N, C-alpha and C positions, 0 to 999 in steps of 0.2 A: 139578288144577283151577287152580292158579296159572298154569300154562302156557297153558291155554285162555283164561283171563282176559286175559293179556298179549297173546295173539294177537288176541283180539277188540278190545282197546284199540288195538293197532297199526292194525288195519283201520279203526276208527271215528275215532280221534283223532290218528293219526300218531305219529311217533317222539317229538317234543318233549312232547306231552301225556301219552304213555305213561310217559316217563321221569319227568316231574314227579309224576304220580300214584303211580308205583311208589316214588319216593323218600319221599313222604309216607305212602303206604300200607304201607310196611315200617318206616319210622322211628318213627312214632307208636306202633303196637302193640308194637314191640320195646322201646321206651323204657318203656312201661307194664309190660310183663312184667319188664323188668330192675328197675324200682322195686319191683314186688310180690315178686320173688324175693330180691333182694340188699339192698334198703333196708328194706322193711317186714317181710321174712321171713314173708310170708303164704302163699306157694306153694312147692312143692318138686316139680319135674317130674323123672321118671326116664326120660326119652326121650333117646336119643343120635342124632346128634351135637349137642353144645352149644357155645355160645360165651359165655363169662362166665356160665355156668349158665342161659342162655336157649336152649331147644331150637330148632333150625332148623325143625323141623316146625311149631312154634307160630308162628314168624315168617312162614313161607310160608302157613300156614293162614288167617291174618287177611286176606291180600290178596284172595282171591276173595270173601270175605264183604263187605268194604268196597267192592270194585269192583262187585259185583252190585247192591248198594244204590245206589251212585252212578249206575250205568247205568240203573236203573229210574227214578230221580228225574229 
């Protein structure tokens, strides 16, 4: 789904807009997951691969959700 969202964004917004949204679309949810997992100790995911205890699937999963909402608005 992340790949389809990126392809749609490239077609509609171009490379610069896609890169800007991708940076924010991945950075904000990843930071939130990192805080919830490592700082607050609220979550514990058992999905691999992980980077600093934040699963890659979680990071990539938030992008289609946020992009679809952005595209509809």
